[in-house]
C-alpha positions as CSV (number, residue, x, y, z in Angstrom):
1,M,0.0,0.0,0.0
2,N,1.0,3.6,-0.5
3,I,1.5,5.6,2.7
4,A,2.3,9.3,2.9
5,V,4.0,10.5,6.1
6,L,3.7,14.3,6.6
7,G,6.5,15.6,8.8
8,A,10.2,14.8,8.4
9,G,11.0,15.3,12.1
10,A,12.2,12.5,14.4
11,W,8.8,10.8,14.8
12,G,7.7,11.1,11.2
13,T,11.1,9.8,10.0
14,A,11.1,6.9,12.5
15,L,7.6,5.8,11.4
16,A,8.4,6.2,7.7
17,R,11.4,3.9,8.2
18,M,9.4,1.3,10.1
19,L,6.5,1.3,7.6
20,Q,8.9,1.1,4.6
21,A,10.7,-1.8,6.3
22,G,7.4,-3.5,6.8
23,G,6.7,-3.6,3.1
24,A,4.7,-0.4,2.4
25,K,5.6,2.1,-0.2
26,V,6.2,5.2,1.8
27,T,6.7,8.8,0.8
28,L,8.0,11.2,3.4
29,W,7.1,14.9,3.1
30,G,8.8,17.7,4.9
31,H,8.4,21.5,4.6
32,M,12.1,22.1,4.4
33,P,13.5,20.8,1.0
34,E,17.1,21.1,2.3
35,D,16.3,18.5,5.0
36,L,14.9,16.1,2.4
37,E,18.0,16.6,0.2
38,Q,20.3,15.8,3.1
39,I,18.3,12.6,3.7
40,R,18.5,11.8,-0.1
41,R,22.3,12.4,-0.1
42,T,23.3,10.6,3.1
43,G,20.5,8.1,3.7
44,R,20.0,9.5,7.2
45,N,18.1,12.3,8.9
46,E,21.0,13.5,11.0
47,R,19.2,16.5,12.3
48,F,16.5,14.5,14.1
49,L,17.6,10.9,14.1
50,P,21.4,10.9,14.1
51,G,23.1,7.6,13.3
52,I,19.9,5.9,12.0
53,S,20.1,4.5,8.4
54,L,16.9,4.8,6.3
55,P,15.7,2.4,3.7
56,A,16.9,3.0,0.2
57,G,13.4,2.8,-1.3
58,L,12.0,5.6,0.9
59,G,10.4,8.3,-1.2
60,L,11.1,11.9,-0.4
61,E,8.8,14.7,-1.6
62,P,8.9,18.4,-0.9
63,E,5.5,19.1,-2.6
64,L,2.6,18.2,-0.3
65,A,0.1,17.6,-3.1
66,R,2.4,15.2,-4.8
67,A,3.2,13.4,-1.6
68,I,-0.5,12.5,-0.9
69,A,-1.6,12.1,-4.5
70,D,-1.4,8.3,-4.6
71,A,-1.7,7.5,-0.9
72,S,-4.3,5.3,0.6
73,M,-3.2,6.2,4.1
74,V,-1.7,9.5,5.4
75,V,0.3,9.8,8.7
76,V,0.4,13.3,10.1
77,A,3.5,13.9,12.2
78,V,3.8,17.7,12.1
79,P,3.8,20.0,15.2
80,S,0.4,20.9,16.6
81,K,0.9,24.6,15.6
82,A,1.2,23.6,11.9
83,F,-1.4,20.8,12.0
84,R,-4.4,22.8,10.8
85,Q,-2.5,24.5,8.0
86,V,-1.0,21.2,6.7
87,T,-4.1,19.1,6.9
88,V,-6.1,21.6,4.7
89,A,-4.5,19.7,1.9
90,L,-6.5,16.6,2.9
91,S,-10.0,18.2,2.3
92,G,-10.9,15.6,-0.3
93,F,-9.0,12.6,1.1
94,R,-11.2,9.5,1.7
95,G,-8.7,7.1,3.2
96,I,-7.4,6.6,6.7
97,V,-5.6,9.6,8.3
98,V,-3.4,8.6,11.3
99,T,-2.5,11.5,13.6
100,V,0.6,11.1,15.8
101,T,0.6,14.8,16.8
102,K,0.0,15.4,20.5
103,G,-1.7,18.7,21.2
104,I,-4.8,20.7,21.9
105,E,-5.7,23.7,19.7
106,Y,-5.9,27.0,21.6
107,D,-9.4,28.6,21.7
108,T,-11.2,25.8,19.9
109,H,-10.1,23.2,22.5
110,L,-9.9,20.7,19.7
111,T,-7.5,17.7,19.7
112,M,-6.0,16.9,16.4
113,S,-8.8,14.5,15.4
114,G,-11.2,17.4,15.9
115,V,-9.2,19.5,13.5
116,L,-9.2,16.7,11.0
117,A,-13.0,16.4,11.3
118,Q,-13.1,20.0,10.0
119,N,-10.3,19.8,7.5
120,A,-10.7,16.3,6.2
121,P,-14.4,15.4,6.8
122,Q,-14.3,12.4,4.4
123,A,-11.3,10.8,6.0
124,R,-11.3,8.0,8.6
125,C,-9.4,9.2,11.6
126,V,-7.1,7.2,13.9
127,A,-4.9,8.6,16.7
128,L,-1.7,6.7,17.4
129,S,-0.3,7.5,20.8
130,G,1.6,5.9,23.7
131,P,5.0,5.8,25.5
132,T,7.2,6.1,22.3
133,F,10.4,8.0,21.7
134,A,11.3,8.2,18.1
135,I,15.0,7.3,18.6
136,E,14.1,4.1,20.4
137,V,11.5,3.1,17.7
138,A,14.2,3.8,15.1
139,R,16.6,1.5,17.0
140,D,14.0,-1.3,17.0
141,I,13.7,-1.3,20.8
142,P,10.5,-3.0,21.9
143,T,7.6,-0.6,22.1
144,A,3.8,-0.6,22.6
145,I,1.3,1.9,21.4
146,V,-2.5,2.4,21.0
147,A,-4.5,3.1,17.9
148,G,-7.6,5.0,19.0
149,S,-10.6,5.5,16.8
150,R,-14.4,5.7,16.8
151,D,-14.1,3.6,13.6
152,A,-13.2,0.1,14.8
153,E,-12.4,-1.2,11.3
154,A,-10.0,1.7,10.7
155,A,-8.3,1.1,14.1
156,A,-7.9,-2.6,13.3
157,H,-6.4,-1.7,9.9
158,V,-3.9,0.7,11.4
159,Q,-3.0,-2.0,14.0
160,A,-2.3,-4.5,11.3
161,V,-0.2,-2.0,9.1
162,F,1.9,-0.7,12.0
163,N,2.4,-3.8,14.1
164,R,5.9,-5.1,13.9
165,P,8.0,-7.6,15.9
166,T,9.3,-4.7,18.0
167,F,6.3,-2.4,17.7
168,R,3.1,-3.8,19.3
169,V,-0.1,-2.0,18.5
170,Y,-3.3,-2.1,20.6
171,T,-6.7,-0.6,19.7
172,S,-9.1,1.6,21.6
173,A,-12.5,3.0,20.8
174,D,-11.8,6.0,23.0
175,L,-10.3,8.4,20.4
176,L,-10.6,11.4,22.6
177,G,-9.1,9.8,25.7
178,V,-6.1,8.5,23.7
179,E,-5.4,12.0,22.4
180,M,-6.0,13.8,25.7
181,G,-3.6,11.6,27.6
182,G,-0.9,12.1,25.0
183,S,-1.4,15.8,24.9
184,L,-1.7,16.6,28.6
185,K,1.2,14.5,29.8
186,N,3.6,16.9,28.0
187,V,2.5,19.7,30.4
188,I,3.2,17.5,33.4
189,A,6.6,16.5,32.0
190,I,7.6,20.2,32.1
191,A,6.7,20.2,35.8
192,A,8.7,17.0,36.3
193,G,11.7,18.6,34.5
194,A,11.5,21.7,36.6
195,G,11.8,19.5,39.7
196,D,14.9,18.0,38.2
197,G,16.3,21.5,37.6
198,L,15.7,22.4,41.2
199,G,17.5,19.2,42.3
200,F,14.5,17.3,43.6
201,G,14.5,13.5,43.9
202,D,12.5,10.4,43.1
203,N,10.0,11.0,45.9
204,S,9.0,14.3,44.4
205,K,8.6,13.0,40.9
206,A,6.6,10.0,41.9
207,A,4.2,12.2,43.8
208,L,3.9,14.6,40.9
209,V,3.2,11.8,38.4
210,T,0.6,10.2,40.7
211,R,-1.3,13.4,41.4
212,A,-1.0,14.6,37.8
213,I,-2.7,11.5,36.3
214,V,-5.7,12.5,38.5
215,E,-5.8,15.9,36.8
216,I,-5.4,14.5,33.3
217,R,-8.3,12.1,33.9
218,R,-10.4,14.9,35.3
219,V,-9.9,17.1,32.2
220,G,-10.3,14.2,29.9
221,V,-13.5,12.9,31.4
222,A,-15.0,16.4,31.5
223,S,-14.3,16.6,27.8
224,G,-16.0,13.3,27.1
225,A,-13.3,10.7,27.4
226,Q,-13.5,7.4,29.3
227,P,-11.7,7.3,32.7
228,E,-10.1,3.9,32.2
229,T,-8.2,5.1,29.1
230,F,-5.9,7.2,31.4
231,T,-4.5,4.1,33.2
232,G,-3.4,2.6,29.8
233,L,-0.5,3.2,27.5
234,S,-1.7,6.5,26.1
235,G,-2.3,7.8,29.6
236,L,-0.2,6.6,32.5
237,G,2.3,4.9,30.2
238,D,3.1,7.9,28.2
239,L,3.1,10.1,31.3
240,M,5.7,8.0,33.0
241,V,8.1,7.8,30.1
242,T,7.9,11.5,29.3
243,C,8.4,12.6,32.9
244,F,11.4,10.2,33.6
245,S,13.3,9.8,30.3
246,K,16.4,11.6,29.2
247,H,15.0,11.6,25.7
248,S,12.0,13.8,26.7
249,R,12.1,17.2,25.1
250,N,9.4,18.4,27.5
251,R,11.2,17.1,30.6
252,G,14.4,18.8,29.3
253,F,12.5,22.0,28.7
254,G,11.3,22.0,32.3
255,E,14.8,21.2,33.7
256,R,16.1,24.3,32.0
257,L,13.2,26.2,33.4
258,G,14.0,25.0,36.9
259,R,17.6,26.1,36.4
260,G,16.5,29.7,35.8
261,E,16.1,30.0,32.0
262,K,13.1,31.8,30.6
263,A,10.5,29.8,28.7
264,P,10.5,31.8,25.4
265,E,14.3,31.6,25.2
266,I,14.3,27.8,25.8
267,A,11.6,27.3,23.1
268,A,13.6,29.4,20.6
269,S,16.7,27.4,21.1
270,M,15.2,23.9,20.6
271,V,15.6,22.1,17.3
272,A,12.2,20.3,17.7
273,V,9.1,21.6,19.4
274,A,8.4,20.8,23.1
275,E,4.6,20.4,22.7
276,G,4.0,20.9,26.4
277,Y,4.8,24.6,26.0
278,P,1.8,25.5,23.8
279,T,-0.4,22.8,25.3
280,A,0.0,24.3,28.8
281,R,-1.9,27.4,27.6
282,S,-4.6,25.3,25.9
283,A,-4.9,22.9,28.9
284,Y,-5.3,25.8,31.3
285,Q,-8.0,27.4,29.2
286,L,-9.8,24.1,28.7
287,A,-9.8,23.3,32.4
288,R,-11.3,26.7,33.2
289,A,-14.0,26.1,30.5
290,K,-14.8,22.7,32.0
291,G,-14.7,23.9,35.6
292,V,-12.0,21.3,36.5
293,V,-9.5,21.7,39.3
294,T,-6.0,21.3,37.9
295,P,-3.4,22.6,40.4
296,V,-0.3,21.2,38.6
297,I,-1.4,22.4,35.1
298,D,-2.2,25.8,36.7
299,E,1.3,26.1,38.1
300,V,3.0,25.1,34.8
301,F,0.9,27.7,33.0
302,A,1.9,30.3,35.6
303,M,5.6,29.4,35.2
304,L,5.5,29.5,31.4
305,Y,3.2,32.4,30.7
306,Q,3.1,34.6,33.8
307,G,6.7,34.5,34.8
308,K,6.1,32.8,38.2
309,D,9.1,31.7,40.1
310,V,9.5,27.9,39.9
311,S,10.3,27.5,43.6
312,Q,7.2,29.6,44.5
313,S,5.1,27.3,42.4
314,V,6.4,24.3,44.3
315,R,5.7,26.0,47.6
316,D,2.2,26.8,46.5
317,L,1.5,23.2,45.5
318,M,2.8,21.8,48.7
319,S,0.8,24.3,50.9
320,R,-2.6,23.7,49.3
321,D,-5.5,22.9,51.7
322,L,-5.3,19.3,53.1
323,K,-7.8,16.9,51.6
324,P,-8.5,13.2,51.0
325,E,-6.4,11.6,48.2
326,D,-9.5,10.9,46.0
327,R,-10.3,14.6,45.7
């Protein structure tokens, strides 16, 4: 089958490599022709996946319309801020669109499947999410992920296409829950990194992750997701790996924040987007709209967008009114 992968960053490239190795005919599109030319010349995407060789038959296409022209499946792996602009090109597409982008659009409160419903109304949408770092997938390190969709047949098809000996795919009917877990965990990872930057230990991070999954579930359920989804791979699984791993851009962003750097300067210096930065603003706004209590998300928003001192945010979290754990 012909698959177009939109986005030549780390995740898009890793998935394109895996799908091509699995027997699909894959075309990788990127918005920077010079990056594609470097891949064509060297057989590697050294900017995002250094040291990883790519299959010789992988197609490279700088023109978006040409990249999707013969595709029966499209994988969208662009940053959330570019998602709406890029997916306009899919307005007439009737196949399966797999979104691997994790984010919530500001003001509309839409996840990426919601944006697709507007931009590609004839497409069958599947969200692929879970504890997955691109570099480990590219190194064929055993990984598990969830294909979420309201279309059970589409989810099962994506499961069959993506499943590999080192890449196990589960399915879920809770599309929104799969997306919400993957998006909101990036905000919490910034908080986890800030603790690292301040020199906190394992006790602190374990407490943060445990309390944060409660917040994520609250926001998700208030938005229409199923509570059990957040104890699965796309919820707790993704939250753990993003908060603890050295590979996590969002955790690294938070660590620099905890060491005293300013959020806009950190964002400007990064090669790839830390999705928790824009998502923190969206999550804060969404929680207010839904009337959900989210103390950790609120403090991350304050640190990123109101210039609040990181140490003060920690003190404010620790001095909240005492209450039972289930509240």
